[in-house]
C-alpha positions in Angstrom: -17.8 24.7 28.1 -14.8 22.5 27.5 -13.2 20.6 30.3 -9.8 18.8 30.3 -10.1 15.3 31.4 -6.9 13.4 32.2 -7.2 9.6 32.6 -4.4 7.3 33.5 -5.2 3.7 32.4 -3.0 1.2 34.0 -4.6 -2.2 33.6 -2.6 -5.4 34.3 -1.2 -7.0 31.2 0.0 -10.6 31.2 3.7 -11.1 31.2 3.3 -13.7 28.5 1.9 -11.0 26.0 4.6 -8.5 26.7 7.3 -11.1 26.6 6.0 -12.2 23.2 6.3 -8.6 22.0 9.9 -8.3 23.2 10.9 -11.7 21.7 9.5 -10.7 18.4 11.5 -7.4 18.2 14.7 -9.2 19.4 14.5 -12.3 17.3 12.0 -12.3 14.4 12.7 -8.6 13.5 16.4 -9.2 13.3 16.0 -12.4 11.3 13.9 -10.6 8.7 16.3 -7.7 8.6 19.3 -10.0 8.0 17.6 -11.7 5.0 16.7 -8.4 3.1 19.5 -7.4 0.9 19.4 -5.0 -2.0 20.3 -6.4 -5.4 23.7 -5.7 -6.9 24.3 -5.0 -10.6 27.0 -5.4 -13.2 29.2 -2.3 -13.5 28.1 -1.3 -17.0 26.0 1.7 -18.0 23.6 2.0 -20.9 22.3 5.5 -21.7 18.8 5.6 -23.1 18.8 7.9 -26.1 15.5 9.6 -25.2 14.7 13.0 -26.6 12.4 15.7 -25.3 11.1 16.4 -28.8 10.3 12.7 -29.4 6.7 11.3 -29.1 5.8 9.2 -26.1 5.8 6.1 -28.3 9.3 6.9 -29.7 10.8 7.3 -26.2 8.9 4.2 -24.9 10.5 2.1 -27.7 14.0 3.5 -27.0 13.8 2.8 -23.3 12.4 -0.7 -23.6 15.0 -1.6 -26.3 17.8 -0.3 -24.1 16.5 -2.3 -21.1 16.3 -5.4 -23.2 19.8 -4.9 -24.5 21.2 -4.4 -21.0 19.4 -7.5 -19.7 20.5 -9.7 -22.6 24.2 -8.6 -22.0 24.1 -9.7 -18.4 22.7 -6.5 -16.8 23.8 -3.2 -15.5 22.3 0.3 -15.3 20.0 2.0 -17.8 20.2 5.7 -17.4 17.5 8.3 -18.2 19.5 11.6 -18.4 18.4 15.0 -17.2 15.4 16.4 -19.1 11.6 15.9 -19.3 10.4 13.0 -21.5 7.1 11.7 -22.6 6.8 7.9 -22.6 4.4 5.0 -22.5 4.5 1.8 -20.4 8.0 0.6 -19.6 9.0 -3.1 -19.0 11.9 -3.8 -16.6 13.9 -7.0 -17.0 16.2 -9.1 -14.9 19.5 -7.7 -13.7 18.6 -4.1 -14.8 18.7 -1.0 -12.6 16.6 1.7 -14.3 18.1 4.9 -13.0 16.2 8.2 -13.4 19.0 10.8 -13.0 18.7 14.0 -11.0 16.7 16.6 -13.0 15.2 13.9 -15.2 11.5 13.4 -15.4 9.5 10.6 -17.1 5.9 11.7 -17.9 3.6 8.8 -18.8 1.4 10.0 -21.7 -2.4 9.5 -21.5 -2.4 7.5 -24.7 -4.1 4.2 -23.8 -2.6 2.5 -26.9 0.8 2.7 -25.2 -0.4 0.4 -22.3 -0.9 -3.1 -23.6 -2.7 -5.8 -21.6 -0.6 -7.7 -19.0 -1.3 -10.0 -16.1 -1.6 -8.1 -12.8 -4.1 -7.7 -9.9 -6.5 -4.8 -9.5 -7.7 -4.3 -5.9 -6.6 -7.8 -5.1 -8.3 -9.5 -8.1 -6.5 -11.4 -10.9 -7.0 -10.0 -14.4 -5.4 -8.8 -17.6 -5.4 -5.0 -17.6 -3.6 -1.9 -18.8 0.1 -2.4 -18.3 1.3 -0.4 -15.3 3.6 2.5 -16.2 6.7 0.6 -15.0 6.2 -3.1 -14.9 8.1 -6.3 -14.5 7.1 -10.0 -14.2 9.1 -13.1 -13.2 12.3 -11.1 -12.9 15.3 -11.3 -10.5 17.6 -8.5 -9.5 15.8 -5.3 -10.6 15.9 -1.7 -9.4 14.2 1.6 -9.9 16.6 4.2 -8.7 18.0 7.7 -9.1 17.0 11.2 -7.8 14.7 12.0 -10.7 10.9 12.0 -11.1 8.4 9.5 -12.4 5.1 11.3 -13.2 2.1 9.1 -13.8 0.3 12.1 -15.3 -3.0 11.5 -13.4 -5.0 14.6 -12.9 -8.5 16.1 -12.6 -8.4 17.4 -16.2 -9.1 14.2 -18.1 -6.2 11.9 -17.5 -7.0 8.6 -15.7 -8.6 9.9 -12.5 -12.0 10.6 -14.0 -12.5 6.8 -14.4 -13.1 6.5 -10.6 -16.5 8.2 -11.2 -16.1 11.2 -8.9 -16.9 14.7 -10.2 -14.1 16.3 -8.3 -11.7 14.1 -10.3 -13.2 15.0 -13.7 -16.0 12.4 -14.1 -19.2 13.5 -16.0 -22.0 11.8 -17.8 -20.8 10.3 -21.1 -17.2 9.7 -20.2 -15.5 7.0 -22.3 -14.4 4.8 -19.4 -15.8 4.3 -15.9 -15.1 1.6 -13.4 -18.7 1.6 -12.2 -20.0 1.2 -8.7 -20.1 -1.7 -6.2 -23.2 -3.1 -7.8 -22.9 -2.3 -11.5 -20.2 -1.8 -14.1 -16.7 -3.1 -14.7 -15.6 -3.3 -11.0 -18.7 -5.3 -10.1 -18.1 -7.6 -13.1 -14.6 -8.4 -11.9 -15.8 -9.1 -8.4 -18.4 -11.6 -9.8 -15.7 -13.2 -12.0 -13.7 -13.9 -8.8 -16.6 -15.5 -7.0 -17.6 -17.5 -10.0 -14.0 -18.9 -10.5 -13.5 -17.4 -14.0 -9.9 -18.1 -15.0 -7.6 -15.1 -14.9 -6.7 -15.5 -18.6 -10.4 -14.9 -19.5 -10.6 -11.7 -17.5 -9.6 -9.3 -20.2 -10.1 -5.6 -19.3 -8.1 -2.6 -20.4 -9.5 -0.3 -23.1 -13.0 1.0 -22.3 -13.2 -0.8 -18.9 -12.1 2.0 -16.6 -9.7 0.1 -14.4 -6.7 2.4 -14.0 -3.1 1.1 -14.0 -0.6 1.3 -11.2 2.5 3.5 -11.5 5.0 0.8 -10.5 4.0 -2.9 -10.5 6.5 -5.7 -10.0 5.0 -9.2 -10.2 6.6 -12.5 -9.0 10.0 -10.8 -8.7 12.9 -11.5 -6.4 15.6 -9.1 -5.1 13.9 -5.8 -5.8 15.0 -2.2 -5.0 13.1 1.0 -5.3 15.3 3.9 -4.1 15.4 7.7 -3.9 13.0 8.4 -6.8 10.1 10.8 -6.6 6.8 9.3 -7.6 3.9 11.7 -8.6 0.3 11.6 -9.8 -0.2 7.9 -10.2 -3.3 6.8 -12.2 -4.0 4.4 -9.3 -1.9 2.8 -6.6 1.7 4.1 -6.7 3.9 1.2 -5.8 2.4 -2.3 -6.0 4.8 -5.2 -5.5 2.9 -8.4 -6.1 4.1 -11.9 -5.0 7.6 -10.5 -4.6 10.4 -11.6 -2.2 13.3 -9.6 -0.8 12.1 -6.1 -1.5 13.6 -2.8 -0.4 11.8 0.5 -0.7 14.2 3.3 0.5 14.2 7.1 0.4 11.2 7.3 -1.9 9.1 10.5 -2.0 5.4 9.9 -2.9 3.0 12.7 -3.7 -0.3 11.4 -5.1 -3.7 13.0 -4.2 -5.7 11.1 -6.8 -8.4 8.5 -6.0 -7.2 5.2 -4.7 -3.8 6.8 -4.5 -2.1 4.4 -2.1 1.6 5.0 -1.6 3.1 1.5 -1.3 1.0 -1.7 -1.3 3.0 -4.9 -1.1 0.6 -7.7 -1.9 1.4 -11.3 -0.8 5.1 -10.3 -0.5 7.7 -11.7 1.8 10.7 -10.0 3.4 10.0 -6.4 2.8 11.8 -3.3 4.1 10.3 0.2 3.7 12.4 2.9 5.2 13.1 6.6 5.1 10.2 7.3 2.7 7.7 10.2 2.7 4.0 9.7 1.8 1.4 12.3 0.9 -1.5 10.3 -0.6 -5.1 10.4 -1.5 -5.6 7.0 0.2 -3.5 4.8 2.5 0.2 5.6 2.8 1.4 2.0 3.2 -1.2 -0.8 2.8 -0.3 -4.5 3.1 -2.5 -6.8 0.9 -2.8 -10.5 0.2 -5.6 -10.8 -2.4 -9.3 -10.2 -2.4 -12.1 -12.8 -1.7 -11.9 -16.0 -3.7 -8.7 -15.0 -5.6 -6.9 -14.3 -2.3 -8.1 -17.4 -0.6 -7.2 -19.6 -3.6 -3.6 -18.2 -3.8 -3.4 -18.4 0.0 -0.1 -16.3 0.2 0.1 -14.0 3.2 1.9 -10.7 3.3 4.6 -11.5 5.8 7.9 -10.4 7.3 7.4 -6.7 6.8 9.5 -3.9 8.3 8.5 -0.2 8.1 10.8 2.3 9.8 11.8 5.9 9.7 9.1 7.0 7.4 7.0 10.2 7.3 3.3 10.1 6.7 1.4 13.2 5.8 -2.1 13.0 4.2 -3.7 9.6 3.8 -6.5 7.4 5.0 -4.0 5.5 7.2 -0.3 5.5 8.0 0.4 1.8 8.3 -2.5 -0.3 7.1 -3.3 -3.9 6.8 -6.1 -4.7 4.3 -8.7 -4.6 3.0 -7.7 -7.0 0.3 -6.2 -9.4 2.8 -7.8 -12.8 2.2 -4.4 -14.5 2.4 -3.7 -13.0 5.8 -0.8 -11.0 7.2 1.9 -12.2 9.6 4.8 -10.4 11.4 4.5 -6.8 10.5 6.9 -4.4 12.3 6.6 -0.6 12.2 8.8 1.7 14.2 10.3 5.2 14.5 7.9 7.0 12.1 6.5 10.5 12.2 2.9 11.2 11.2 1.1 14.5 11.2 -1.8 15.9 9.2 -5.5 16.9 9.7 -6.0 14.8 6.6 -4.4 11.7 8.0 -7.2 9.6 9.3 -5.5 6.8 11.2 -2.1 5.7 12.4 -2.5 1.9 12.5 -5.4 0.7 10.5 -6.6 -2.9 10.0 -9.6 -3.4 7.7 -11.3 -6.5 6.4 -14.8 -8.1 6.2 -16.6 -11.4 5.8 -16.0 -11.6 2.1 -12.3 -11.9 2.8 -11.5 -14.4 5.6 -7.9 -14.8 6.5 -5.8 -14.3 9.7 -4.1 -11.0 10.5 -1.7 -11.6 13.3 1.5 -10.5 14.9 1.4 -6.8 14.2 4.0 -4.7 16.1 4.2 -0.9 16.3 6.5 1.1 18.5 8.1 4.6 18.9 5.7 6.5 16.6 5.2 10.2 16.9 1.9 11.7 15.8 1.1 15.4 15.7 -2.6 14.8 14.8 -4.8 12.4 13.0 -8.5 12.8 12.2 -10.1 9.6 13.5 -8.2 7.1 15.6 -4.6 6.2 16.6 -5.5 2.5 16.2 -8.6 1.2 14.3 -9.5 -2.4 13.7 -12.5 -2.8 11.5 -14.0 -6.2 10.6 -17.1 -4.6 8.9 -15.2 -2.6 6.2 -17.2 -2.0 3.0 -20.4 -3.6 4.3 -22.2 -3.3 1.0 -19.7 -5.2 -1.0 -21.4 -7.6 -3.4 -19.5 -10.8 -2.9 -19.8 -14.2 -1.2 -20.1 -13.8 2.5 -19.4 -16.2 5.4 -15.6 -16.0 5.4 -14.8 -14.9 8.9 -11.6 -13.0 9.4 -9.5 -13.0 12.5 -7.3 -10.2 14.0 -5.1 -11.1 16.9 -1.8 -10.5 18.5 -1.5 -6.7 17.9 1.1 -4.8 20.0 1.4 -1.0 20.1 4.1 0.6 22.4 5.4 4.1 23.0 3.1 5.8 20.5 2.2 9.5 21.2 -0.5 11.5 19.5 -1.4 15.1 20.3 -4.8 15.2 18.7 -7.4 12.7 17.4 -11.0 11.7 17.9 -10.5 8.2 19.4 -7.5 6.6 20.9 -8.5 3.0 20.0 -11.5 2.2 17.8 -12.5 -1.5 17.3 -15.4 -2.6 15.1 -15.8 -6.3 15.6 -18.5 -8.7 14.2 -21.8 -9.1 16.0 -21.8 -12.9 15.8 -18.1 -13.9 15.9 -15.6 -12.9 18.6 -12.5 -12.7 16.3 -10.6 -9.7 17.5 -8.4 -10.5 20.5 -5.1 -10.1 22.2 -4.8 -6.4 21.4 -2.0 -4.8 23.6 -1.3 -1.1 24.1 1.5 -0.1 26.4 3.3 3.1 27.4 1.3 5.3 25.0 -0.1 8.9 25.3 -3.2 10.0 23.4 -3.9 13.7 23.9 -6.6 16.0 22.6 -9.2 13.3 22.2 -12.7 14.5 21.3 -14.4 11.2 21.9 -13.8 8.0 23.9 -10.3 6.8 24.5 -11.4 3.2 23.7 -14.6 2.6 21.7 -15.9 -0.8 20.7 -18.7 -2.2 18.6 -19.4 -5.9 18.0 -17.4 -8.6 19.8 -13.8 -8.6 20.9 -11.8 -9.7 23.9 -8.5 -9.5 25.7 -8.0 -5.8 24.9 -5.1 -4.9 27.3 -3.8 -1.5 28.2 -0.9 -0.7 30.4 0.3 2.8 31.3 -1.8 4.5 28.7 -2.3 8.2 29.4 -5.2 10.0 27.8 -6.3 13.6 27.8 -9.6 14.5 26.3 -11.5 17.7 25.5 -15.1 17.1 26.3 -17.8 19.6 25.5 
């Protein structure tokens, strides 16, 4: 028999902690917001002469030549007109706005010869790999805009996704590329290269290695805009800004149910605004990164000064996520005024790391979030993520100064779930205020390992207990 248990938790919270929260919203948030400005472009339009009857290689050459011409002439807008076009990897250049017009669709052909090797990161590790579908490096003032569709063409019928190694995504014995497991194969090889300090230029992957490319990957770019486009079926992560500054992601619709199908993963980025976007993903909706293991610690560039607001999260492993590739740390992350609701959304705020990573995750602020339901927990902090990872251990991460206020959830398993370390007390100053967690099927607050200073004020919980 089910009973309804209502619990009012009103524990005293220090004025210092709550003042720190208010000061951050009133000062730091506004300072970040004032610095983020979308790029502006020369008022000149170049129409890419793509054709639906062309091969993917022909359209790829046309688009890339048009972008190069536009950039060389001082910039402007390169337009993909209405129609459905096959293409290969596209390289964006400085001062160019690549505009996918309404009723236009770029479909990235599964022809691996059209994706040459470029420098990027794969799961936070430096390497040379397949060029992402839309790529830029060392550029200023770039945009991906329009009301059209960018289709990465990942699927369960033999395009990209099978390389993950899961039968439901098309893997079978004898496939031509496979990333391997945590202990053997290409992925394990890359992890070992990081621990062993192998230079990035010697980490050549691509054809035959099974490491799928991202849909959009901008590397070391400044003044970046991704606006209003629809992004579908990425081979891997959907949007992956890496080492970027002054980034705006606005009004983007992401639908990607493939493996590792993260929606937007800024890695070691600074001054980022993600707003008015919708995410339906096979992995995390928004995940902040800063490098994995030795590569992340060597670069030592945190993901910092991030604003997420007015977004909608549907399916996904987490709504707003920090980690797990977070060795460089994260600092000053703000999320507000979002709606999340799906039985296939696992968590609302998720922090994940382990002792291969190290790094400090701090100053995480979330407020005014409305959740219909999530599967596991409204807030989960996990310092023992991926416990079987084969990499050098002993790099102790820290999670501190996390603030959640005015978050409501109608159904979940846990309210707050914390998995600390058994031998290090490195999760602390976690503050939850004026929240309502309804329909819980397990404990409102469940902890394993060590943590301290977990503070709740005016948190209302209702649980269904069998």
